[in-house]
N, C-alpha and C positions, 0 to 999 in steps of 0.2 A: 413316794410320789408316783402317781400313775403315769402311763405312757402318754407322751405328747407328740403330735405331728406338727412340725414347724416348717415354714418355707425358708429357703435360702435367701439371703440378700440378693437384690436384683443383679448386681454385678457378679455375684458368685454363681447365679444361675447361668449367666452368659458364659462364664469361664467353664462351668461344668459341661455345657453343650459343646464347647470347643474341644474339651478333653475327650468326651465320649466319641466325638467324630474323628478322633485320632489325627490331630494336626502334626504330630511329631513322627518323624521316620524312625527315631531311636527311642523305642518305648522301654528299653532296659532301665532308663533313668528312674522309673518309679521306685525300684528297689533301692537305688542309691538314696533317694529322698527319704524313704521310710527308715533306712538305717541311720541316716544323718539325724533325723528327728529323735530316734531312739538314743543315739549317742549323746545328743544335747540333754535329754532327760536324765541320763546317767550322770553326766557332768553336774547338772543342777542338784541332784540328790547328794552327791558327794560334797559339793560346795555348801549346801544347806547344813550338813552335819558339821563341817569344819568351821563355818563362820557363824551360824545361827544356833548351834547346839541341838539341832534336830535329832531326836532319837531314831536311828534307822540302822539297819544292817547293811553295811557296804562291803562286806567281806568277799562277796562274789557278784559284783556288778557285771552284767553280760547282756548280750542280745541273742535271742534264740529264734531260729528259723525252722519252720516245719512245713513240709509239702506233702500233699496227698494226691497222687495222680488219678485215683479212681473218683474221689469226691470233687476233684478239680478245685482244691483250696490251697491257699498259701497263707501262712501265719507268720507274722513278725512280732515278737514279744520282747519287752524289756522290763527290768525290775527297777526302773528309775523313779523320778519324782512323781509321775502321774498327774492327773488333772481333776479338778472339781467339775461339777455339772455346769457351773457358770463359765468356767474356762473353756470347756468343750464347745459351748454355744458361741462364745466370743471368738475362739480361734479357728473353728471349723465351719460354723454356720454362717459366718460373715467374713468379709475381707476388710477388716478395720485398718487398712493401710492407705496412706496417700499414694497416688500414682496408679490407682486401679484402672482408670480410664485409659491411661497410657499403656498399661499392661495389655488390656483387651485390644487396643488398636494395633499394638505390635504383634500380638498373637494372630490377629486376623490378617495382617500384612504378611506374616511368615507363612500362613496357610495358603494365601493366594499365590505366593511366590514358590510354594512347595519347598520352602527352606526348613532346616532343622534348627530353629532358633533357640530351643531349650531355655525359654524365658522363665520357667517355673521357679527355679531356685532364686533367681535374681530378685523376685518380688516376695519371697518367703511364703509361698502357698504350695509347697511341694506335695502336701497331702493330696491335693486334687489330682495329681498325676496318676493315682491309683485307678481312676475311672477310665484310663486309657486301656487297661487290661482286665478290668473286673466288671461284672454285671451288678454286683452288690458288694458293699464294703461295710464291715461291722467293726466298731471300736469299743473295747471295754477297758475302763481305766479307773484307778483309785489313787487319790492324792495321798502321798506320804504324810504322816502326822495327823491325819483326820480319822475320826472314829466312824464306825457304821458302814454304810453301803458305798458301793462305787457307782459308776455311770455306764450305761450302754447306749451307744449311738449307732444308727444304721441308716443307710441310704442306697438307693439304686441310681443315684445321680440324675434324677429326673425332675429336680426342682424342689423336692421336699425331703425331710429326714425325720426319723423318730428318735426320741430320747426318753430313757426311763431309768429307774434305779436298778442296780445289779447287786444283790445282797452279798454274794460270796466272791466278789472281785478281789484279787490280790493286789497289793501295792504295785504300781507300774502301769503299763499300757500294752494291750494286745490288739493288733490290727489283723483282721481276717478278711481275705479277698476271695470271693467266689469268681474264679477265673473264667474268662471268655474262652470259647473254643479256639484252638490254634488256627492261625491264618497267615502263613508265611508270605503270601502275596502282599499282605498289608503290613508286613514286618511285625506280626503278632505271633511271638514264639510260644513254646510250651513252657510257661513259667512255673509249672509244677515239677519240671524235670530237674533232678538234683545237679546234673552236670552243668546245666544252664545257670542255675543259681550260684554254684561255686565260681563259675567263670565271671559272672557279673560282680560278685563280692570281691574277687581278687583284682579285677580291673579298676573298680571304682572306690572300694572301701578297705583296701588292705592296710592302710595306715591308721584306721580307727583304733583308739587306745584301749578299747574294751574288747574282750573276745566275742566274736560272732560265731555262734555254734549252730551246727546242724547235727542233732543227736549228740554224741560226745566229741565230735570232731570240730576243732577250731578252724574256721575258714580264712582267717586273716593273720598276718604276721605280727600286728600291733607294734611295729617298729616306728618310732618317731622319726619322720623324715628329716627334721632339723638336726637330729643327732647322727645322721648317716653322712659319710663323705659324698660330695656331689657326684663323684665318679661312679658311685654305686647306686645312684637314683636316676631313673629314666625321666625324660621330659614329660611323658604321659603320666607318671606317678606324681610329679610336681603339679601338673595341670589339674589332675583330679583332686589333689589335696587343696589347691587353690579354690576350686569350685565348692568344695566342702565347707571351707571356712568363710568364704566371701558371699556365697549364694549368687554367684555370677555365672552366666552361661558360657561366656567366651574365655579363651585362653589368656593368661596374663601376658603383658607386654614384656616384662623383665622379671627375673628371679634374682634375689639377693640373699646370699648366705653369709652369716657372721658367726664368729666364735671367739670369745675372749677368755683367756686363762690367766692365772696369777692370783692376786689378792682377792679379786672378785670375778667369779666365773659366770658366764651366761652364753647361751646359744640363741641365735635368731634366724628365722626364715621369713623373709619379706617378699611381697609381690607388688609390682606396679601394674595395675589393671590396664587393659587395652582400650577401655571405654569408660566414660564417666557414668556413675550410677544416677538414676533419675532424681535422687534426693540429695545430691552433692551440696546444694545450697539451701537445704531445709534445716532449720534449727533443731528439729526434733529427731533428725536422722541418727541412727546408731553409728558410732565411729570409735576408733581405737583398735588396739592390737589385743590378741589373746595372750594372757599371762599364765605361764605354768611355773611351778616351783618343783624341781627335781621330778619332772614328768607328770606332776599332779596338776590338773586344771584348776586355776584359781579364779580367773576373771575373763569374761568374754569381750569386754569393750573397755580396755584400760586406756583412757584418754591421757593418762600421765606419761605414757611411753612415747607418744608422738604428738607433735603440735597440730593445732587445728588446720593450719594451711597445708599439711600433708595428710589430711584425714582420709584421703582416697587410698593410702597405702594399707594393704592387708597383710596379715601374717601372725607369727607366733614368736614370743620371747620366752625362753625357759631359763630362769635364774636358779643358781645353786645355793645361794646364801640368804634367801628370804624366808620369813616365817610362813607356814602353811595357812595361818589364819590372818594374814595381813589384810587390812581394810583399805578402803579408798582414801580415808583421811591420813593413814600412815603413809600410803604411797606418795601423796602430795609432798611429804616432807622428807622421805627417805633419800639419803644422798646417793645410794647405789642406783636407785631408779633414775635420779637426775643425771647421773653419769651415763647410764644406758641410753637415756633420751638424747643426750648430746651426741653420743657416738652414732646412734641410729640416724639422726638428722644429717650428720656429716656424711655418712655412708650413702644415704638416699640421694643427696644433692650431688655427690661425686659420681655416683652411678649415672645420673641423668647427664652430667657433663661429659662423661665418657661416651654416652650415646650420640652426642652431637657430632663427634668425629668418627666413631666406629660404625654408626648406623643412623645416618641423617633421616631416613624414612621413619624409623621408629621414634626418633626424637620429635619429628614433626607431628606424628600422631599423639605423642605424649603432650606436647605443648597445646595442641588444638583442644584436647580433652580436659586438661588440668591446669593450663597456664593461668587462668583467671584465679583459681584457688591458690596457686603457688605465690602469686603476687601479693596475697594477703600477708605473707611473711615479712614483706617490706615494711609493714605497719607495726607488727608485734614481735619481731625477732631481730632486733638491731645487731645482735652478734653475728648474724648470718646474712647481712645485707650484701656483702661482696659475692659469696657463692650463689646467692639467689639471682643477683643481677647477671652473673656470668652464664646462667642457664636460661635466662629470659630471652624472648624474641618479641619484636614489635613490628607493627606495620610501618611502612616508610614510603616517602614520595619517590625514592630512588628506584624502586622495583616493586613488582607485584607480590613477591614472596616476602615473608617477615624477615627481619634482620636482627642480629645480635648487636649489643652495644659495642662490643669489640670491633665488629665489622664496620659499624657506623664511624667509630673513631678513626679507623684506618682510611676511610674515604673523606674525612673532613678536609676542608680547604686549608691552605697554609695559614691564612689570616684568621681562621675560625677558632675561637677559644671556648665555645660553649656547645652543648648538645641541645639542639632545638627540637621542641615537640609541640603538638597541639592536640587537645582533647576534644572529643565530640561523640555523638551517638552512633555514627557510622563512618565508614571510610569515605563515601561519596560526599557526606556533609563536610568532613574535615578538608578533603582535597579541594573542594569548591569554595571554601571559606575565603572571604576577603583578606583575612590575616595572612594568607599564604602568598599573596600576589608578588610582593617584592622578593620573597625568598625563592619562589619558583623562577622569577625573571632573572635573578642573579645566580641561579644554580646551587642554592643551599639546600641540602637534604634536611627534611623535617620528619620526625617520628610521628606516626599516626596512632594515637591512643584512644581506643573506643570502649574499653571495659569500664564499668562504674568505679571499680577500685582504683583505676588510674587517676581519677580526680583527687584521690587522697594520698596515695603513696608517694607521688612526685614531690610533695612537700616534706615528706619524712626522710627522703634520700638526698643528701647534699650534693653528691657528685658520683661520677664513675671514672676511674682511672685518672683522677685529678681534673676531669672536665665537668663543670657545673651543668646541671639540667636546667634549661631555660624555656619557659612557655612563651611562644611568640604572640600570645594574646594577653600578656600582662606586661605592665611597665612600658617604657619607651623603647623604640627600636631605631637604630641609626646605622644601617648596614653601610659598608664601604661603598662610596659612590664613585662613578667615573668622573675624573677631573673635568671633563668637558660638559658634565651634566650641570645645568643651572638650577640652583636651589631657589625656590620662591621665598622671598623675605616674609617673615612672620608679621612684620609691621603692617604690610599692605592689607592683611586680613584681620588685623586687630579689632576694628570696629565690628565686623561681622561675627567674629568669635565671641566678643562681649555680648552682642545682641542674642546670639543663640544660647549662650550660657544663662542669660536672664530669662528667656522664654522657656527653656528646658530645665530650669533649676530643680524641679521636683524629680527629674529623671536622671540627670547627670551631675557629676561633681566638677567637670572641667570640659572645655571644648578647645581642641588644639589641632594644628596641622599634622599630617601623618607622613611618615617616611616608609610605611609598610604597604601602602596602596599604590597600584599602578593602573587599574582599570575601574575599580569601584569608586563611588562617590564618597562613601563614609563607612566607618566600622566602629564598633564599641570594644574597648579594651579595659581590663581590670588594672587597678593600681598595683604596684609591685607587692605590697603587703596585704592586699585584700583577697578574700576568698573568691573563687569563680562562681558564676551564676549556677552552674550545675551542682556545685558543692553546697551552695546556699539552699538550693531546692531540695537536696537530699536531707539536710539538717531540718528543714521545715517539715518534710514528710515524716521525720522521726519525732516531731513535736517540739523541736528546739527553735522556737520562734524568737526573733530578734529584729532589730532595725534593718530595713532593706539596704543593701550595699549599693551605693551609687557608683556608676562607672564613667569612663572617659569617652567622649565622642571625638573621634579623629576624622578630619576631612582631607580629601585628596585635592590639593590646590590646582592640579592639572586637569581635573575633571570639568567638563562643560557645565554640569549642573552647579557645581560649587562656584565656578567663575561667574556664571550667570546670576547666582544668588548674591554674590558680592556686588556685582554691578547694580542689581535691583535695590540692594540695601543702600548703596551710595546715592542712587537717584531719589530715594524716599524711604527713610526708616519707618515712617508711619503707615506704609502700605499694609492694609489689613490682610493681604494674601501672604505676607512674609511669615507670621506666626504659624499659619497652616502649613506652609512649606517646611518650616522647622520641624513640625510634628511628623510630616511625611518622611523627611530625611532621617529622623531618629527611628521611625517605625521600620523603614526599609533596611536600615543597618541592623536592627534587632532581628528581623526576619531572615536576613542573609546568613546569620550565624545559627539559625534554628531556634531562636528565642520565641517567647510567647508575648504577644501584645496584651497590654492591660485592658484595652477597650477595642477589640477587633471591629466592632460595629462602627465606631466613630472613625477608625482608620479607613475602613472600606468606603464610608460616605465621603470623607475628604478626598480620597483617591478618585472616586467616581465623579465628584463635582469638578475636580481639576481636569480630568480627562474630557468631560463634557465641554469644557471651555476651549478645548483644543481642536474639536471636530467641527 
C-alpha cells in the first residue's frame, strides 16, 4: 500500500497543539509514557502466547533505548505485540475515548493556571506527550502473528500524519523522536543525554517488570513493589507505580499492602485514588485489578477480584497457586479468587474506616469523590451492609457537614426510635420541603439524601444499629405532641376530605389531615409500601412502564387556606370554584416537593384567573 497523508481527528489536533506549545512544566513524563506503552505491549505478547497459543519468541522480552547526541534522536524500541495498520490509525490518529472534551478543557485550564496537571496518562493518550520534546515522531510497528510487512507512521504534530507499509519491520514497535533543541528556560532538557535518560528511568520506571536497556546495561531493577517490604519502598516509588497502572496524574490517597501465607498465598498492592476518574459512572469504563501469577502478568482488568462498587480501587494481585493460562470463565468460579475478593473488600473497607479517625481530611476527600459509588454496595453486597454503613456519610439538618450514622444515633432524642431521612435532588430542595416542617419545629434531625442511588438502597437496608431507617415522606407521621397542643378533630373536616378525594380521584389515593405540616397548606406523601415518585421516574426512564402510583394528599388543618376551603365547602359544595381550588391545592403541593405538573399550562391558567379575581 502506498503512502497516505491523513488528518488527525479534530480533538486530536487540538491536543497536539497544546502539547507542541508545552503546557507541562515536567516534560520528563514523555519517556515514562513511552516506556509504559512498551511495557503494556510486552505484557500483551506474553499473554497472547499463554492464553491464545500465539507462536512467538518470549525468551527475551525487553525495552531498548538508544540516544544519539549528534543526530539529536531518541529511540524507544520493544519486541512486544506490535500493531496493525488499522490499529495504528485507530489508536494514534484519533482519540476514540469518551471524555475528550473534558480532557481538552482541563488541559487548557491547567495551561492558563500554569499548573503541572499531567493529565496525559489519565486519559490514555500518553503517546501525544512526545510532541512536547520532538519536532518529528516516527513509529514503525509489526503485529505479532501476522505475515508480511509492518507499518510506518510519521508526524510533525501539525495536524496531519503519513502512514505507509514498512517491508522489513521486526515484530514489536519502535518510536524515534527527532528531538528539539535544548531550552532549559522552558524546562526542555537534553533528552539525548544518557545521564538524563537513566535518571528518568530510575525515577519513573524502575519497577517495570521487563529489562529497560541502554546498550547492554539494564537501567531498572525490575523488582515487583508488591513483593518488597513497605519499609524498603519510598512513597515516590509507590506513587510512580500507581501512575503507571492507573494512568492517573495525581498521587493516590491511600496505599494498601496485603500478604497472605499458608494454604493459599498471594500478595496485593492496592491504591485508593485521590480523585474520581471521569468515567467512574460509565458502563464501558475499564475497571478491575491487575492479576499476576508468580510475577507473570495475566490480566489487566480482573473484575472478579473487586466488586463494582469499589471499581475505583487500583492495584495488583499476585497469586502463587493459580494456573498461568487461567481464563475469565475459570476466574468467576475459582474458590481461591473468591476468597481473595472477600479479603480485599474487607481490607479496603477497614482502611477507609481507619481514615475516619486517623485522617478525617483524607476521609472527607474519599467520600466526596467515591461515596456515591460505595453506596451501590448496599444494593448488591448484603454481606457487607454493616461495614459500608459504618464508613458512609450523609447530609443532615443538624449541621452543614455530612454526618455518620453512628453520630446521628448518638444525637437522637430519647423518645426517638427511628432514623429519619428524606430524599431529593438537592440539599436546598430537601431542607425546604413541607415534609420537614414538623421535624424541624420539634428539633428532630433528618438525614438529607440527594444521590440517585439513595432512592434505592434505603429500601434494601432494614436498619442501622437496631434503628430502622424511616422516610418522612412515606406513611403516616405522628410525632410526640405537646399536651397543651389541641388536635383538630378529623370529623370536622370529613366532608371536605371526601369532596377532595372525589375531585382528585385520578391523582390521589387518599386525602387526610397531616401531623407533619406546620406552615404549608398541603403536601403529598407515599404510602408505606409504595415506591417513591423519583424511583418510579427512574424505572420509567429504564423502560419499565407500569401503572402510575397514586399518593396521599395531606392537609394542614391549621392553615388559613385549608380552613377557608372547609368554610367555603360548608357554605356550598356546588360552588364551581371549589374543584379549581382543589386542583390548585394539589398542584402547589406537587411543586413544593419539586415534582412535575401533568398539565403546566392548565395550572398556570387556573392560577392566573384566580389571581385576577383578587386584584
